C-alpha positions as CSV (number, residue, x, y, z in Angstrom):
1,M,-17.9,1.2,-2.6
2,A,-14.2,0.6,-2.7
3,Q,-12.0,1.6,-5.6
4,V,-9.1,-0.3,-7.1
5,G,-5.6,1.0,-7.3
6,L,-2.2,-0.3,-8.2
7,Q,1.0,-0.1,-6.2
8,L,3.5,1.0,-8.9
9,Y,6.3,-0.9,-7.3
10,T,4.8,-3.9,-9.2
11,V,5.7,-2.4,-12.6
12,R,8.9,-0.6,-11.7
13,D,10.7,-2.2,-14.6
14,Q,8.3,-0.7,-17.0
15,L,8.2,2.7,-15.3
16,D,12.0,3.0,-15.5
17,K,11.7,2.6,-19.3
18,D,8.5,4.6,-20.0
19,F,7.0,6.4,-17.0
20,E,4.2,8.2,-18.8
21,G,3.4,5.3,-21.3
22,T,3.1,2.8,-18.4
23,L,0.7,5.0,-16.5
24,R,-1.4,5.2,-19.7
25,K,-1.5,1.4,-20.0
26,I,-2.5,1.0,-16.3
27,A,-5.4,3.3,-16.8
28,E,-6.4,1.4,-20.0
29,L,-6.5,-1.8,-18.0
30,G,-9.1,-0.4,-15.6
31,Y,-7.2,0.6,-12.6
32,Q,-8.7,3.8,-11.0
33,G,-5.7,5.0,-9.0
34,V,-2.0,4.5,-8.4
35,E,0.2,4.4,-5.4
36,F,3.7,5.7,-6.1
37,A,6.9,4.1,-4.8
38,N,9.2,6.3,-6.9
39,F,8.8,9.4,-9.0
40,Y,11.5,8.6,-11.5
41,D,13.0,12.2,-11.5
42,R,9.7,13.7,-12.7
43,T,8.7,17.1,-11.2
44,A,5.5,17.4,-9.4
45,E,4.1,19.3,-12.4
46,E,5.0,16.4,-14.7
47,V,3.5,13.8,-12.4
48,K,0.3,15.9,-12.0
49,A,0.0,16.3,-15.8
50,I,0.1,12.6,-16.6
51,L,-2.4,11.9,-13.8
52,D,-4.7,14.5,-15.2
53,E,-4.3,13.1,-18.7
54,T,-5.0,9.6,-17.8
55,G,-7.8,10.2,-15.1
56,L,-5.9,8.2,-12.6
57,S,-6.3,9.2,-8.9
58,V,-3.2,9.3,-6.7
59,V,-4.0,6.9,-4.0
60,G,-0.8,7.4,-1.9
61,A,3.0,7.5,-2.0
62,H,5.4,5.2,-0.3
63,R,8.3,7.3,0.9
64,P,11.5,6.2,2.7
65,Y,11.8,6.6,6.4
66,T,14.9,8.7,6.1
67,Q,13.2,11.0,3.7
68,L,10.2,11.5,5.9
69,R,12.4,12.0,8.9
70,D,14.9,14.4,7.4
71,A,13.1,16.1,4.5
72,L,9.5,16.1,5.5
73,E,8.7,19.6,4.3
74,E,9.9,18.7,0.7
75,E,7.8,15.5,0.8
76,I,4.7,17.3,1.9
77,A,5.1,20.0,-0.7
78,F,5.6,17.5,-3.5
79,N,2.7,15.3,-2.6
80,K,0.3,18.2,-2.1
81,A,1.3,19.4,-5.6
82,I,0.4,16.1,-7.2
83,G,-2.9,15.9,-5.3
84,N,-1.8,13.1,-2.9
85,R,-3.1,13.1,0.7
86,Y,-1.7,9.7,1.9
87,I,2.0,9.5,2.7
88,V,3.0,6.0,3.6
89,L,6.1,4.7,5.5
90,P,6.6,1.5,3.5
91,Y,9.5,-0.4,5.1
92,L,12.1,-0.3,7.8
93,I,15.6,-1.6,7.2
94,E,16.9,-4.1,9.7
95,E,19.1,-1.6,11.6
96,D,16.0,0.4,12.4
97,R,14.1,-2.7,13.8
98,N,15.9,-2.5,17.2
99,K,15.0,1.1,18.1
100,W,11.3,1.0,18.2
101,D,11.0,3.8,20.8
102,E,12.8,6.1,18.3
103,V,10.7,5.0,15.4
104,I,7.5,5.5,17.3
105,A,8.5,9.0,18.4
106,D,9.3,9.9,14.8
107,L,6.0,8.6,13.6
108,R,4.2,10.9,16.1
109,K,6.2,13.9,14.9
110,I,5.8,13.1,11.2
111,G,2.1,12.3,11.7
112,K,1.5,15.5,13.5
113,R,3.1,17.6,10.8
114,C,1.2,15.8,8.1
115,A,-2.1,16.4,10.0
116,E,-1.3,20.1,10.2
117,E,-1.2,20.1,6.4
118,D,-4.5,18.1,6.1
119,M,-2.5,15.1,5.0
120,V,-2.5,11.5,6.4
121,L,0.5,9.5,7.5
122,C,0.1,5.6,7.1
123,Y,2.2,2.7,8.1
124,H,2.6,-0.3,5.7
125,N,3.6,-3.6,7.2
126,H,5.6,-6.6,6.3
127,E,5.7,-9.8,8.2
128,F,8.4,-8.8,10.7
129,E,6.2,-6.3,12.5
130,L,4.0,-9.2,13.5
131,E,6.9,-11.5,14.4
132,I,8.8,-9.0,16.6
133,Q,7.4,-8.4,20.0
134,Y,7.3,-5.0,21.7
135,G,6.4,-5.5,25.2
136,D,3.5,-8.0,25.3
137,Q,2.3,-7.6,21.8
138,P,3.5,-7.6,18.2
139,V,5.3,-4.4,17.3
140,L,2.7,-3.5,14.7
141,D,-0.1,-3.3,17.3
142,A,2.3,-1.5,19.7
143,I,2.8,1.2,17.0
144,Y,-0.9,1.7,16.5
145,A,-1.4,1.7,20.3
146,Q,1.2,4.3,21.0
147,V,0.6,6.6,18.0
148,P,-3.0,7.9,18.0
149,A,-5.2,7.4,15.0
150,E,-5.4,11.1,14.2
151,L,-1.6,11.0,13.6
152,L,-1.3,7.6,12.1
153,Q,-3.6,5.5,9.9
154,V,-3.2,1.9,8.7
155,E,-2.2,0.6,5.3
156,L,-2.6,-3.1,5.9
157,D,-0.6,-5.5,3.6
158,S,-3.0,-8.4,4.0
159,C,-0.7,-10.9,2.3
160,W,2.1,-10.4,4.8
161,V,-0.3,-10.7,7.7
162,S,-1.3,-14.1,6.3
163,Y,2.4,-15.0,5.8
164,A,3.1,-14.2,9.4
165,G,0.5,-16.9,10.4
166,L,-2.2,-14.4,11.4
167,D,-5.7,-13.8,10.1
168,P,-5.9,-10.7,7.9
169,V,-9.7,-10.6,8.2
170,K,-9.4,-10.2,12.0
171,Y,-6.8,-7.5,11.5
172,I,-9.1,-5.7,9.1
173,T,-11.9,-5.8,11.6
174,K,-9.5,-4.8,14.5
175,Y,-8.5,-1.6,12.7
176,S,-11.9,-0.8,11.1
177,G,-12.3,2.9,10.9
178,R,-8.5,3.4,10.9
179,L,-7.8,1.5,7.7
180,P,-8.3,3.6,4.4
181,L,-5.8,1.6,2.3
182,L,-5.3,-2.1,2.0
183,H,-2.8,-4.0,-0.2
184,L,-4.4,-7.0,-1.9
185,K,-1.8,-9.5,-3.1
186,D,-1.5,-13.2,-3.5
187,M,1.4,-15.6,-2.9
188,I,2.6,-19.1,-2.7
189,T,4.9,-20.6,-0.1
190,K,7.8,-22.5,-1.5
191,E,9.3,-25.7,0.0
192,D,12.1,-23.7,1.7
193,G,9.4,-21.6,3.5
194,S,10.1,-18.4,1.4
195,A,7.2,-16.6,-0.3
196,E,6.7,-15.8,-4.0
197,T,4.1,-13.3,-5.0
198,V,1.7,-14.2,-7.8
199,E,-1.3,-12.7,-9.6
200,L,-4.5,-12.5,-7.7
201,G,-6.3,-15.8,-7.5
202,K,-3.2,-17.8,-8.5
203,G,-1.9,-18.4,-4.9
204,E,-2.9,-19.6,-1.4
205,I,-4.1,-16.3,0.1
206,A,-7.8,-15.9,0.8
207,V,-8.0,-12.8,-1.4
208,E,-11.8,-12.9,-1.8
209,A,-12.5,-13.1,1.9
210,I,-10.0,-10.3,2.5
211,A,-11.6,-8.1,-0.2
212,N,-15.0,-8.8,1.3
213,A,-13.9,-7.9,4.8
214,A,-12.1,-4.7,3.5
215,I,-15.3,-3.5,1.8
216,D,-17.5,-4.4,4.7
217,N,-15.2,-2.3,7.0
218,K,-15.3,0.7,4.6
219,V,-11.7,0.5,3.2
220,A,-11.6,3.1,0.5
221,W,-8.9,1.6,-1.8
222,L,-7.9,-2.0,-2.5
223,I,-4.4,-1.7,-3.9
224,V,-3.2,-4.5,-6.0
225,E,0.6,-5.3,-5.5
226,Q,2.8,-8.0,-6.8
227,D,6.3,-7.7,-5.3
228,Y,8.0,-9.7,-8.0
229,C,6.5,-10.9,-11.3
230,A,7.9,-14.0,-12.9
231,G,7.1,-12.8,-16.4
232,N,6.1,-9.4,-17.9
233,S,4.7,-7.3,-15.1
234,M,2.1,-5.6,-17.4
235,D,0.8,-9.0,-18.1
236,S,0.7,-9.8,-14.4
237,I,-1.4,-6.7,-13.5
238,A,-3.7,-7.5,-16.4
239,V,-4.4,-11.0,-14.9
240,S,-5.0,-9.5,-11.5
241,M,-7.4,-7.0,-13.0
242,E,-9.3,-9.8,-14.6
243,W,-9.7,-11.4,-11.2
244,I,-11.0,-8.1,-9.9
245,K,-13.5,-7.8,-12.7
246,Q,-14.7,-11.4,-12.1
247,Y,-14.9,-10.7,-8.3
248,A,-17.1,-7.6,-9.1
249,N,-19.3,-9.5,-11.5
250,N,-19.9,-12.2,-8.7
251,G,-21.3,-9.5,-6.4
252,G,-18.1,-7.9,-5.0
253,K,-18.9,-4.4,-4.0
254,I,-16.1,-2.8,-5.9
255,H,-16.1,-0.2,-8.6
256,V,-14.4,-1.2,-11.9
């Protein structure tokens, strides 16, 4: 049965003001785990203390490509100290998107070192990895084809797959067994073609079908994320949790 986490990037405005208090509120809303995007100058001991206090699991941590490439030993040590096993490369800036051979080689090296420490490297996608071709396939598929599963696992952002015009359910099935983490988010497409993320159930993404497919394919964590919140971000994650609870009450095999 899948568990529900929150990508903390969603509430970055709140964390910047009150890191510990925000985590307490997240736990009170019913989220079982959190995925970090920043540690807000806290030590590993301070992060571990608030996790222990709230009972929140650490689902993963998004860490910059440059940090993983240039300071991997520090990253591994910090994440082991807070009890995190999943280190995630979350985003590539535009200048890195024209040197895929180098990126793939780095992913192999980083993934190998993580595996040696019983940790797992994951790659988190946006839409561009599905729009850029590498050889005869989207670069996201090329990455997973060229870096073996024992060195790199999948964190699928289902919403960006949908925004790229592809079927996230098919991608979930394609990477079944290699997909421990999935970002569950909703969005609307505006008249100019740009995307705006919204609370679960408020947009055009087939979030229920995606959640069903994720659970059927043994995804361990469904991670709620909203890139930008129009109002108070804590209100937004409360609305998304209400959708999760309704989904569970309607037979969704999820633990809340």
